[in-house]
C-alpha positions as YAML, in Angstrom:
chain: A
units: angstrom
residues:
- id: 1
  name: MET
  ca: [32.82, 94.34, 219.86]
- id: 2
  name: GLU
  ca: [33.68, 90.59, 218.47]
- id: 3
  name: ASN
  ca: [32.57, 91.08, 214.94]
- id: 4
  name: LYS
  ca: [35.07, 94.05, 215.33]
- id: 5
  name: LYS
  ca: [38.42, 91.07, 216.88]
- id: 6
  name: THR
  ca: [36.80, 88.81, 214.24]
- id: 7
  name: GLN
  ca: [37.30, 91.68, 210.81]
- id: 8
  name: ALA
  ca: [40.57, 92.19, 212.45]
- id: 9
  name: GLY
  ca: [41.94, 88.88, 212.79]
- id: 10
  name: SER
  ca: [40.42, 87.35, 209.86]
- id: 11
  name: ASN
  ca: [42.66, 90.79, 208.30]
- id: 12
  name: ASN
  ca: [45.31, 89.55, 210.56]
- id: 13
  name: GLN
  ca: [45.58, 86.36, 208.37]
- id: 14
  name: ASN
  ca: [45.34, 87.84, 204.81]
- id: 15
  name: SER
  ca: [48.18, 89.94, 205.60]
- id: 16
  name: LYS
  ca: [50.02, 86.65, 207.01]
- id: 17
  name: GLY
  ca: [48.76, 84.85, 203.68]
- id: 18
  name: SER
  ca: [49.54, 87.33, 201.39]
- id: 19
  name: ALA
  ca: [52.71, 87.80, 203.44]
- id: 20
  name: ASN
  ca: [53.73, 84.11, 202.22]
- id: 21
  name: ALA
  ca: [52.41, 84.18, 198.50]
- id: 22
  name: ALA
  ca: [54.85, 86.70, 197.44]
- id: 23
  name: PRO
  ca: [58.00, 84.60, 197.57]
- id: 24
  name: VAL
  ca: [56.42, 81.74, 196.24]
- id: 25
  name: ILE
  ca: [55.69, 84.46, 193.07]
- id: 26
  name: PHE
  ca: [58.31, 85.91, 193.00]
- id: 27
  name: LEU
  ca: [60.19, 82.36, 193.18]
- id: 28
  name: SER
  ca: [57.70, 81.11, 190.77]
- id: 29
  name: VAL
  ca: [58.66, 83.89, 188.35]
- id: 30
  name: PHE
  ca: [62.80, 83.60, 188.66]
- id: 31
  name: ALA
  ca: [62.30, 79.77, 188.23]
- id: 32
  name: ILE
  ca: [60.66, 80.64, 184.99]
- id: 33
  name: LEU
  ca: [62.65, 83.06, 183.96]
- id: 34
  name: LEU
  ca: [65.36, 80.68, 184.37]
- id: 35
  name: ALA
  ca: [63.76, 78.29, 182.32]
- id: 36
  name: ILE
  ca: [63.71, 80.92, 179.44]
- id: 37
  name: ALA
  ca: [67.31, 81.90, 179.81]
- id: 38
  name: ALA
  ca: [68.29, 78.26, 180.09]
- id: 39
  name: GLY
  ca: [66.37, 78.01, 176.89]
- id: 40
  name: LEU
  ca: [67.93, 81.01, 175.23]
- id: 41
  name: LEU
  ca: [71.22, 79.82, 175.59]
- id: 42
  name: LEU
  ca: [70.66, 76.01, 175.12]
- id: 43
  name: ARG
  ca: [69.93, 77.71, 172.00]
- id: 44
  name: GLN
  ca: [72.58, 79.52, 171.47]
- id: 45
  name: VAL
  ca: [74.75, 76.73, 171.82]
- id: 46
  name: LEU
  ca: [72.97, 74.09, 169.40]
- id: 47
  name: GLU
  ca: [72.84, 76.63, 166.70]
- id: 48
  name: SER
  ca: [76.79, 78.09, 167.28]
- id: 49
  name: ARG
  ca: [76.93, 73.97, 167.67]
- id: 50
  name: ALA
  ca: [75.20, 73.40, 164.11]
- id: 51
  name: GLN
  ca: [76.92, 76.72, 163.20]
- id: 52
  name: VAL
  ca: [80.26, 74.68, 163.29]
- id: 53
  name: GLU
  ca: [79.31, 71.47, 162.21]
- id: 54
  name: ARG
  ca: [78.44, 72.88, 159.38]
- id: 55
  name: ALA
  ca: [81.78, 75.00, 158.57]
- id: 56
  name: ILE
  ca: [83.86, 72.14, 158.94]
- id: 57
  name: TYR
  ca: [81.73, 69.83, 156.68]
- id: 58
  name: GLU
  ca: [82.00, 72.90, 154.65]
- id: 59
  name: LYS
  ca: [85.75, 72.89, 155.46]
- id: 60
  name: ALA
  ca: [85.70, 68.95, 154.26]
- id: 61
  name: GLU
  ca: [83.32, 69.77, 151.01]
- id: 62
  name: VAL
  ca: [86.11, 72.89, 149.79]
- id: 63
  name: VAL
  ca: [88.94, 70.45, 150.34]
- id: 64
  name: ASN
  ca: [87.70, 67.65, 149.27]
- id: 65
  name: GLU
  ca: [86.00, 70.36, 146.00]
- id: 66
  name: LYS
  ca: [89.47, 71.26, 145.58]
- id: 67
  name: GLU
  ca: [91.51, 67.37, 145.95]
- id: 68
  name: GLU
  ca: [88.95, 66.71, 142.65]
- id: 69
  name: LEU
  ca: [89.50, 69.86, 141.01]
- id: 70
  name: THR
  ca: [93.59, 69.55, 141.40]
- id: 71
  name: GLU
  ca: [92.78, 65.43, 140.00]
- id: 72
  name: LYS
  ca: [91.91, 66.95, 137.47]
- id: 73
  name: LEU
  ca: [94.43, 69.36, 136.23]
- id: 74
  name: ASN
  ca: [96.56, 67.18, 137.10]
- id: 75
  name: GLU
  ca: [94.63, 64.72, 134.94]
- id: 76
  name: LEU
  ca: [94.43, 67.32, 132.05]
- id: 77
  name: GLU
  ca: [97.97, 68.38, 132.12]
- id: 78
  name: GLU
  ca: [98.81, 64.54, 131.43]
- id: 79
  name: GLU
  ca: [96.16, 65.10, 128.91]
- id: 80
  name: TYR
  ca: [98.24, 67.92, 126.88]
- id: 81
  name: VAL
  ca: [101.75, 66.05, 127.70]
- id: 82
  name: GLU
  ca: [100.92, 63.43, 125.95]
- id: 83
  name: LEU
  ca: [99.12, 64.90, 122.95]
- id: 84
  name: SER
  ca: [101.99, 67.92, 123.05]
- id: 85
  name: VAL
  ca: [104.91, 64.28, 122.39]
- id: 86
  name: LYS
  ca: [102.56, 62.94, 119.28]
- id: 87
  name: TYR
  ca: [101.63, 65.86, 117.72]
- id: 88
  name: GLU
  ca: [104.52, 68.21, 118.05]
- id: 89
  name: HIS
  ca: [103.24, 70.80, 115.22]
- id: 90
  name: LEU
  ca: [100.78, 71.63, 118.17]
- id: 91
  name: GLU
  ca: [103.54, 72.12, 120.64]
- id: 92
  name: GLY
  ca: [102.72, 76.03, 121.01]
- id: 93
  name: SER
  ca: [99.30, 76.11, 121.53]
- id: 94
  name: LEU
  ca: [99.86, 73.04, 124.03]
- id: 95
  name: ARG
  ca: [102.11, 74.69, 125.58]
- id: 96
  name: GLN
  ca: [100.00, 77.81, 126.78]
- id: 97
  name: GLU
  ca: [97.39, 75.25, 127.79]
- id: 98
  name: ARG
  ca: [99.72, 73.37, 130.38]
- id: 99
  name: ALA
  ca: [100.50, 77.35, 130.99]
- id: 100
  name: ARG
  ca: [97.53, 77.73, 133.01]
- id: 101
  name: ILE
  ca: [96.40, 74.30, 133.93]
- id: 102
  name: SER
  ca: [99.49, 75.00, 136.48]
- id: 103
  name: ARG
  ca: [98.64, 78.24, 136.79]
- id: 104
  name: LEU
  ca: [95.45, 77.44, 138.00]
- id: 105
  name: ARG
  ca: [96.86, 75.22, 140.25]
- id: 106
  name: GLN
  ca: [98.55, 77.41, 142.48]
- id: 107
  name: GLU
  ca: [95.87, 79.48, 142.02]
- id: 108
  name: LEU
  ca: [94.00, 76.67, 143.99]
- id: 109
  name: ARG
  ca: [95.81, 76.31, 147.35]
- id: 110
  name: GLY
  ca: [93.88, 79.17, 148.72]
- id: 111
  name: ILE
  ca: [90.57, 79.72, 147.18]
- id: 112
  name: ASP
  ca: [87.15, 79.37, 148.75]
- id: 113
  name: PRO
  ca: [83.92, 77.69, 148.06]
- id: 114
  name: VAL
  ca: [82.43, 80.80, 145.11]
- id: 115
  name: ASP
  ca: [85.88, 80.39, 143.94]
- id: 116
  name: ALA
  ca: [86.03, 76.61, 143.09]
- id: 117
  name: ARG
  ca: [83.11, 77.14, 140.57]
- id: 118
  name: MET
  ca: [84.57, 80.07, 138.51]
- id: 119
  name: TYR
  ca: [87.70, 77.18, 138.50]
- id: 120
  name: LYS
  ca: [85.56, 74.53, 137.97]
- id: 121
  name: GLU
  ca: [84.22, 76.60, 134.71]
- id: 122
  name: GLN
  ca: [87.97, 77.01, 133.99]
- id: 123
  name: ILE
  ca: [88.71, 73.36, 133.73]
- id: 124
  name: GLU
  ca: [85.85, 73.17, 131.65]
- id: 125
  name: GLU
  ca: [87.03, 75.12, 129.44]
- id: 126
  name: LEU
  ca: [90.55, 73.44, 128.89]
- id: 127
  name: GLU
  ca: [88.65, 70.12, 128.76]
- id: 128
  name: GLU
  ca: [86.63, 71.33, 125.38]
- id: 129
  name: LYS
  ca: [90.17, 73.32, 123.72]
- id: 130
  name: LEU
  ca: [91.42, 69.71, 125.03]
- id: 131
  name: GLU
  ca: [88.45, 67.82, 122.80]
- id: 132
  name: GLU
  ca: [89.65, 70.49, 120.64]
- id: 133
  name: TYR
  ca: [93.10, 69.63, 120.15]
- id: 134
  name: ARG
  ca: [92.30, 66.00, 119.70]
- id: 135
  name: GLU
  ca: [89.56, 67.23, 117.37]
- id: 136
  name: GLN
  ca: [92.72, 69.06, 114.95]
- id: 137
  name: ALA
  ca: [95.03, 65.68, 115.92]
- id: 138
  name: ARG
  ca: [92.26, 63.28, 114.44]
- id: 139
  name: VAL
  ca: [92.20, 65.52, 111.13]
- id: 140
  name: MET
  ca: [95.79, 66.09, 110.93]
- id: 141
  name: GLU
  ca: [96.28, 62.30, 111.06]
- id: 142
  name: ALA
  ca: [94.11, 61.24, 108.90]
- id: 143
  name: GLU
  ca: [95.46, 64.12, 107.20]
- id: 144
  name: LYS
  ca: [98.75, 62.77, 107.38]
- id: 145
  name: GLN
  ca: [97.33, 59.36, 105.95]
- id: 146
  name: SER
  ca: [95.97, 60.00, 102.91]
- id: 147
  name: LEU
  ca: [99.05, 61.78, 101.98]
- id: 148
  name: ALA
  ca: [101.23, 58.48, 103.16]
- id: 149
  name: SER
  ca: [98.96, 56.60, 100.99]
- id: 150
  name: GLU
  ca: [99.43, 58.60, 98.20]
- id: 151
  name: LYS
  ca: [102.68, 59.54, 99.06]
- id: 152
  name: SER
  ca: [102.76, 55.49, 98.84]
- id: 153
  name: GLN
  ca: [100.95, 54.61, 95.18]
- id: 154
  name: MET
  ca: [103.10, 58.25, 93.88]
- id: 155
  name: GLN
  ca: [106.52, 56.13, 95.10]
- id: 156
  name: THR
  ca: [105.25, 53.32, 93.51]
- id: 157
  name: THR
  ca: [104.16, 55.06, 90.22]
- id: 158
  name: LEU
  ca: [107.51, 56.74, 90.09]
- id: 159
  name: ASN
  ca: [109.63, 53.48, 91.07]
- id: 160
  name: GLN
  ca: [107.52, 51.74, 88.10]
- id: 161
  name: ALA
  ca: [108.31, 54.96, 85.39]
- id: 162
  name: ASN
  ca: [111.85, 53.93, 87.15]
- id: 163
  name: ALA
  ca: [112.18, 50.54, 86.51]
- id: 164
  name: GLN
  ca: [110.56, 51.33, 82.58]
- id: 165
  name: ILE
  ca: [112.71, 54.12, 81.71]
- id: 166
  name: ASN
  ca: [115.46, 52.13, 83.35]
- id: 167
  name: GLU
  ca: [114.45, 49.30, 81.20]
- id: 168
  name: LEU
  ca: [114.18, 51.33, 78.25]
- id: 169
  name: ASP
  ca: [118.02, 52.39, 79.24]
- id: 170
  name: SER
  ca: [118.63, 49.34, 79.48]
- id: 171
  name: LYS
  ca: [117.35, 47.89, 75.49]
- id: 172
  name: LYS
  ca: [118.81, 51.58, 74.71]
- id: 173
  name: GLU
  ca: [121.65, 50.42, 75.19]
- id: 174
  name: ASP
  ca: [122.12, 47.74, 74.07]
- id: 175
  name: LEU
  ca: [120.44, 48.71, 71.02]
- id: 176
  name: GLU
  ca: [123.20, 51.56, 71.17]
- id: 177
  name: GLU
  ca: [126.15, 48.83, 71.63]
- id: 178
  name: LEU
  ca: [124.44, 47.25, 68.84]
- id: 179
  name: VAL
  ca: [124.36, 50.00, 66.00]
- id: 180
  name: GLU
  ca: [127.94, 50.03, 67.41]
- id: 181
  name: LYS
  ca: [128.92, 47.35, 66.84]
- id: 182
  name: ALA
  ca: [126.70, 47.35, 63.52]
- id: 183
  name: SER
  ca: [128.86, 50.57, 62.30]
- id: 184
  name: TYR
  ca: [132.25, 49.16, 62.92]
- id: 185
  name: LEU
  ca: [134.05, 47.86, 59.81]
- id: 186
  name: THR
  ca: [135.27, 44.59, 58.90]
- id: 187
  name: ILE
  ca: [136.82, 42.93, 55.95]
- id: 188
  name: SER
  ca: [137.16, 39.68, 54.38]
- id: 189
  name: GLU
  ca: [138.98, 37.63, 52.13]
- id: 190
  name: LEU
  ca: [142.98, 38.79, 53.50]
- id: 191
  name: THR
  ca: [145.97, 37.93, 52.38]
- id: 192
  name: ALA
  ca: [149.22, 37.95, 53.00]
- id: 193
  name: GLN
  ca: [152.17, 36.42, 51.03]
- id: 194
  name: GLY
  ca: [156.21, 37.68, 49.02]
- id: 195
  name: ILE
  ca: [155.84, 38.57, 45.97]
- id: 196
  name: ARG
  ca: [158.95, 38.84, 43.52]
- id: 197
  name: GLU
  ca: [158.70, 41.17, 40.58]
- id: 198
  name: ARG
  ca: [159.63, 40.49, 37.34]
- id: 199
  name: ARG
  ca: [159.66, 42.93, 34.28]
- id: 200
  name: ARG
  ca: [157.93, 40.76, 32.07]
- id: 201
  name: ARG
  ca: [155.57, 38.23, 33.90]
- id: 202
  name: GLY
  ca: [154.84, 40.85, 36.11]
- id: 203
  name: ASP
  ca: [154.26, 40.52, 39.70]
- id: 204
  name: GLN
  ca: [154.12, 36.73, 40.76]
- id: 205
  name: PRO
  ca: [153.36, 34.78, 44.11]
- id: 206
  name: THR
  ca: [156.44, 33.56, 46.57]
- id: 207
  name: ASP
  ca: [157.05, 31.01, 49.63]
- id: 208
  name: ARG
  ca: [160.41, 31.75, 49.48]
- id: 209
  name: ALA
  ca: [162.03, 34.02, 51.03]
- id: 210
  name: ARG
  ca: [165.84, 34.62, 49.26]
- id: 211
  name: ARG
  ca: [163.23, 35.31, 45.95]
- id: 212
  name: THR
  ca: [160.56, 37.77, 47.44]
- id: 213
  name: ASP
  ca: [160.82, 41.74, 46.94]
- id: 214
  name: LYS
  ca: [157.75, 42.60, 48.67]
- id: 215
  name: ILE
  ca: [155.89, 41.48, 51.20]
- id: 216
  name: GLN
  ca: [151.75, 42.54, 49.90]
- id: 217
  name: VAL
  ca: [148.93, 42.22, 51.67]
- id: 218
  name: CYS
  ca: [145.65, 42.33, 50.40]
- id: 219
  name: PHE
  ca: [141.79, 42.81, 52.07]
- id: 220
  name: THR
  ca: [138.08, 43.59, 51.45]
- id: 221
  name: VAL
  ca: [136.76, 46.27, 53.43]
- id: 222
  name: ASN
  ca: [133.10, 44.86, 53.91]
- id: 223
  name: GLU
  ca: [129.54, 45.78, 52.33]
- id: 224
  name: ASN
  ca: [128.04, 48.21, 55.47]
- id: 225
  name: HIS
  ca: [124.99, 50.74, 54.84]
- id: 226
  name: VAL
  ca: [125.16, 51.78, 59.41]
- id: 227
  name: ALA
  ca: [128.35, 52.54, 58.79]
- id: 228
  name: PRO
  ca: [128.52, 56.63, 58.23]
- id: 229
  name: ALA
  ca: [130.43, 56.80, 54.60]
- id: 230
  name: GLY
  ca: [134.06, 59.15, 54.93]
- id: 231
  name: ASN
  ca: [137.22, 58.46, 55.11]
- id: 232
  name: ARG
  ca: [139.09, 55.63, 57.48]
- id: 233
  name: ASP
  ca: [142.24, 55.50, 58.17]
- id: 234
  name: PHE
  ca: [143.84, 51.59, 58.30]
- id: 235
  name: PHE
  ca: [146.92, 50.15, 59.99]
- id: 236
  name: ILE
  ca: [148.34, 47.26, 58.35]
- id: 237
  name: ARG
  ca: [151.44, 45.73, 60.26]
- id: 238
  name: ILE
  ca: [154.03, 42.80, 59.36]
- id: 239
  name: ILE
  ca: [155.68, 41.25, 61.96]
- id: 240
  name: ASP
  ca: [159.10, 38.80, 60.72]
- id: 241
  name: PRO
  ca: [160.58, 35.78, 62.59]
- id: 242
  name: ASN
  ca: [162.00, 36.78, 65.68]
- id: 243
  name: ASN
  ca: [158.57, 39.42, 66.52]
- id: 244
  name: ARG
  ca: [159.83, 42.30, 65.56]
- id: 245
  name: VAL
  ca: [157.43, 44.74, 63.27]
- id: 246
  name: LEU
  ca: [158.59, 45.83, 60.20]
- id: 247
  name: SER
  ca: [158.35, 49.63, 60.04]
- id: 248
  name: VAL
  ca: [160.03, 52.17, 58.36]
- id: 249
  name: SER
  ca: [160.05, 54.59, 61.75]
- id: 250
  name: ASP
  ca: [159.46, 53.87, 65.33]
- id: 251
  name: ALA
  ca: [157.54, 57.39, 65.29]
- id: 252
  name: ASN
  ca: [155.39, 55.75, 63.09]
- id: 253
  name: THR
  ca: [152.86, 54.93, 65.59]
- id: 254
  name: PHE
  ca: [148.99, 54.37, 66.38]
- id: 255
  name: GLU
  ca: [146.96, 53.88, 69.15]
- id: 256
  name: PHE
  ca: [144.94, 51.09, 70.71]
- id: 257
  name: GLU
  ca: [143.55, 50.04, 73.87]
- id: 258
  name: GLY
  ca: [145.67, 52.58, 75.09]
- id: 259
  name: GLU
  ca: [148.99, 52.49, 74.05]
- id: 260
  name: GLU
  ca: [150.80, 53.63, 71.30]
- id: 261
  name: ILE
  ca: [151.89, 50.92, 68.45]
- id: 262
  name: VAL
  ca: [154.47, 50.22, 65.94]
- id: 263
  name: TYR
  ca: [152.62, 49.90, 62.12]
- id: 264
  name: THR
  ca: [154.16, 48.99, 58.54]
- id: 265
  name: ARG
  ca: [151.94, 50.61, 56.32]
- id: 266
  name: LYS
  ca: [148.78, 52.84, 57.14]
- id: 267
  name: ARG
  ca: [146.62, 53.69, 53.76]
- id: 268
  name: GLU
  ca: [143.80, 55.79, 53.76]
- id: 269
  name: VAL
  ca: [140.63, 54.50, 52.92]
- id: 270
  name: ASN
  ca: [137.19, 56.92, 51.23]
- id: 271
  name: PHE
  ca: [134.98, 54.00, 52.48]
- id: 272
  name: ARG
  ca: [131.17, 54.38, 50.80]
- id: 273
  name: ASN
  ca: [129.31, 51.95, 52.11]
- id: 274
  name: GLU
  ca: [129.95, 49.51, 49.36]
- id: 275
  name: PRO
  ca: [132.73, 46.17, 49.05]
- id: 276
  name: GLN
  ca: [136.18, 48.01, 48.91]
- id: 277
  name: ASN
  ca: [139.70, 45.90, 47.67]
- id: 278
  name: VAL
  ca: [142.72, 47.43, 49.28]
- id: 279
  name: CYS
  ca: [146.38, 46.37, 49.46]
- id: 280
  name: VAL
  ca: [149.64, 47.34, 50.65]
- id: 281
  name: ALA
  ca: [153.32, 46.64, 50.09]
- id: 282
  name: TRP
  ca: [156.00, 46.44, 52.15]
- id: 283
  name: ASN
  ca: [159.66, 46.79, 50.36]
- id: 284
  name: GLN
  ca: [163.10, 46.68, 52.18]
- id: 285
  name: PRO
  ca: [166.38, 46.71, 50.89]
- id: 286
  name: ASP
  ca: [167.80, 44.02, 52.91]
- id: 287
  name: ARG
  ca: [166.25, 40.45, 52.37]
- id: 288
  name: PHE
  ca: [163.86, 38.65, 53.38]
- id: 289
  name: GLU
  ca: [164.84, 36.04, 56.68]
- id: 290
  name: LYS
  ca: [162.94, 33.09, 56.86]
- id: 291
  name: GLY
  ca: [160.28, 32.14, 59.35]
- id: 292
  name: TYR
  ca: [156.79, 32.73, 59.86]
- id: 293
  name: TYR
  ca: [155.52, 36.82, 58.97]
- id: 294
  name: ASN
  ca: [151.74, 37.88, 60.66]
- id: 295
  name: ALA
  ca: [150.03, 40.45, 58.58]
- id: 296
  name: VAL
  ca: [147.63, 42.25, 61.35]
- id: 297
  name: VAL
  ca: [144.50, 44.96, 60.21]
- id: 298
  name: PHE
  ca: [143.77, 47.61, 62.53]
- id: 299
  name: THR
  ca: [140.91, 50.62, 61.62]
- id: 300
  name: GLU
  ca: [139.00, 53.02, 64.57]
- id: 301
  name: GLY
  ca: [141.24, 51.72, 66.77]
- id: 302
  name: ARG
  ca: [139.85, 48.24, 66.69]
- id: 303
  name: GLU
  ca: [141.84, 44.75, 64.55]
- id: 304
  name: VAL
  ca: [139.88, 43.60, 62.19]
- id: 305
  name: GLY
  ca: [142.16, 40.41, 60.53]
- id: 306
  name: TYR
  ca: [145.57, 38.76, 60.51]
- id: 307
  name: GLN
  ca: [147.30, 36.58, 58.44]
- id: 308
  name: LEU
  ca: [150.19, 34.30, 59.00]
- id: 309
  name: PHE
  ca: [152.68, 33.00, 56.20]
- id: 310
  name: GLN
  ca: [156.01, 31.50, 55.82]
- id: 311
  name: LEU
  ca: [158.85, 32.10, 53.18]
- id: 312
  name: ASP
  ca: [160.81, 29.30, 53.37]
...
């Protein structure tokens, strides 16, 4: 009986012990589950924080990248503008590239990081284009300088040629003037005097006015091998003491220094490049007045000689 009691007591104690252990186990399991849940929650929080920080960082990178790309586009635009101003012949092509830069700058406002790489490639392409235009400008500038140098040399040569031509023209004019002057007819041995007509003794010179029947003017046309041979008109003006030109008519005129002047006698001479003696006489029904007379000879529009004489 005692053994049964003892065994029964032992079973009761075990039952109580089991009943007391169950809550502990439950609490332990719950604590473990809670710890696991807390760990998972902490992990999620940390991962979320990391994602947020990464998103903030990436956004900052995108903003910085956009600013850098925009700044690069601004610099490119300035360089394109500078190139356009300096080289007007490239203005058409450069204007298209500037329009492209403006369009890219507008599009940069809403791009994501993936798009940014694409815009970098386009900006690099714009830089390459700019360098190509610069090279074209350098080549054109070199050609321009070469042409300017050639033009300067040609201008120098042209100036020298013009100077030589002007010098030759001047020499030609001087020579033509000399030839013209050399071709002028000249006279010598000019005499003008009163003549008394005598039937038996012939004409005799006189300086007495009352004995003078006519005035005779004689001269020699000098030899000239430069002047062309041919007929020449010689005009003789005899001016009396009253400064009047002795003439048959006031209509007997010739041109001298742009004016029509009266002549006394006209003689046509067939010039043959050799010396020729010429004499003309003026007769008048009235007596000749006393005083000084002047005989002037003209030909080819020039005065070629004069002689002053007196009749007492």
